[in-house]
C-alpha positions in Angstrom: 7.2 9.4 6.4 5.4 6.8 4.4 5.6 3.2 5.5 5.3 1.6 2.1 5.3 -1.8 3.6 1.8 -1.2 4.9 0.3 -0.8 1.4 -0.1 -3.8 -0.9 1.6 -2.6 -4.1 -0.7 -4.6 -6.3 -3.8 -2.8 -4.9 -2.6 0.6 -6.1 -4.6 1.8 -9.1 -2.5 4.9 -9.8 0.0 7.4 -8.3 -0.2 11.1 -9.0 2.5 13.6 -8.0 0.9 16.9 -7.2 3.9 19.4 -7.2 4.1 22.5 -5.2 2.4 23.7 -2.0 -1.3 22.9 -1.9 -3.4 23.4 1.3 -5.7 20.6 0.1 -3.0 18.1 1.1 -2.2 19.7 4.4 0.4 22.1 5.9 3.4 19.8 5.2 2.9 19.4 1.4 5.3 22.3 0.6 7.2 20.3 -2.0 4.2 18.5 -3.3 2.1 15.4 -2.4 1.6 11.9 -3.7 -2.0 11.0 -4.3 -2.5 7.3 -4.1 -5.7 5.9 -5.8 -6.4 2.4 -4.6 -8.3 -0.2 -6.7 -12.0 -0.9 -6.2 -14.5 -3.2 -8.0 -15.3 -0.4 -10.5 -11.7 0.0 -11.7 -10.6 -3.7 -11.4 -12.8 -6.6 -12.4 -11.8 -10.2 -12.4 -9.3 -12.2 -10.4 -5.5 -12.3 -10.5 -3.0 -14.6 -8.8 0.7 -13.8 -8.9 3.5 -15.8 -7.3 7.3 -15.2 -7.6 10.4 -16.4 -5.9 14.1 -15.3 -6.0 17.4 -15.3 -4.3 17.9 -15.3 -0.5 14.7 -17.3 0.0 12.5 -14.6 -1.4 8.8 -15.5 -2.0 6.1 -13.1 -2.9 2.4 -14.0 -3.5 -0.6 -11.9 -4.2 -4.3 -12.6 -4.9 -6.8 -10.0 -5.9 -10.4 -10.2 -7.0 -13.0 -7.5 -7.8 -16.3 -6.9 -9.6 -19.4 -4.8 -9.8 -23.0 -4.9 -11.0 -23.0 -1.3 -12.1 -24.2 0.1 -8.8 -22.4 -2.0 -6.1 -18.7 -3.2 -6.2 -16.3 -5.2 -4.2 -12.5 -5.6 -4.2 -10.2 -7.7 -2.1 -6.4 -8.0 -2.2 -4.1 -10.2 -0.1 -0.3 -9.9 -0.4 2.5 -11.9 1.4 6.2 -11.4 1.3 8.9 -13.5 2.9 12.7 -13.7 2.6 15.8 -14.9 4.4 17.6 -11.6 3.6 20.8 -10.9 1.8 22.5 -9.7 5.1 23.4 -11.9 8.0 20.5 -12.3 10.5 18.0 -10.4 8.3 14.9 -12.5 7.6 11.8 -10.4 6.8 8.1 -11.0 6.3 5.1 -8.9 5.6 1.4 -9.5 4.8 -1.2 -7.0 3.9 -4.9 -7.2 3.3 -6.9 -4.4 1.4 -10.6 -4.5 0.7 -13.2 -2.1 -0.6 -16.9 -2.0 -0.9 -18.3 0.7 -3.2 -21.7 2.2 -4.2 -22.3 4.4 -7.3 -25.7 5.9 -8.2 -26.1 9.0 -10.3 -24.1 11.8 -8.8 -23.4 9.9 -5.5 -20.5 7.7 -4.5 -19.9 5.9 -1.2 -16.8 3.8 -0.3 -15.6 1.9 2.7 -12.1 0.4 2.7 -10.2 -1.8 5.1 -6.4 -2.0 5.1 -4.7 -4.4 7.5 -0.9 -5.0 7.6 1.6 -6.8 9.8 5.2 -6.4 8.8 8.5 -7.5 10.3 11.5 -6.1 8.3 14.9 -7.0 9.8 18.4 -5.8 8.8 17.3 -2.8 6.7 19.6 -0.2 8.2 22.7 1.4 6.8 26.3 0.1 7.3 29.6 2.0 7.5 31.6 1.7 4.3 34.5 0.2 6.4 32.2 -2.7 7.5 31.0 -3.3 3.9 34.6 -3.5 2.7 35.1 -6.4 5.2 31.9 -8.2 4.5 28.9 -7.0 2.4 26.5 -9.3 4.3 27.5 -7.9 7.7 25.0 -6.2 9.9 26.1 -3.1 11.7 23.4 -3.0 14.4 21.5 -6.1 15.1 18.6 -7.0 15.0 17.6 -3.6 13.4 13.9 -4.3 13.2 11.2 -2.2 11.6 7.9 -3.7 12.8 4.6 -2.2 11.8 1.1 -3.3 12.6 -1.9 -1.4 11.3 -5.6 -1.7 10.8 -7.4 1.2 9.1 -11.0 1.6 8.1 -11.9 4.6 5.9 -15.3 5.8 4.8 -15.6 8.3 2.0 -18.3 9.8 -0.2 -19.0 12.4 -2.8 -22.1 14.2 -4.1 -22.2 16.4 -7.1 -24.5 19.4 -6.5 -24.2 20.7 -10.1 -21.6 20.5 -12.9 -19.0 22.5 -11.0 -19.6 21.9 -7.3 -19.0 18.6 -5.5 -19.2 17.8 -1.8 -16.7 15.3 -0.5 -16.3 13.6 2.8 -13.6 11.3 4.2 
């Protein structure tokens, strides 16, 4: 299970689908694995602010900034989501913070990332077709809350020993 609400979508640099079983991604990757490459100051430079609003009181805002001097890099991303919900009694909100500090020198890379999220998603469950026929906004089970809180720190590094052998640590 992936709780996508814990990852700021705007901080994702790329997604790669690696099909088939691969022991590199663990025992449960029989059908494949998604490799998520997050942004850092080497692959994102500058600043970006994005704000949007929509139906049902939806408001989404995101700010990201990154840069590097060729050897050291930084990246920070803050994302906030809030809405009243299209169903009865289904307001939701979520905020995520992702940051990265990176070092690159020759054949060596070092990275530290921090990901913090606090989400409160309400009314996201399924409803019987009979209830939807009566009222599309009805909630079958209330309050039907998915609440996630996470703080994760990750250290990683690589060192090329020669042109074909690389040591990696996570």
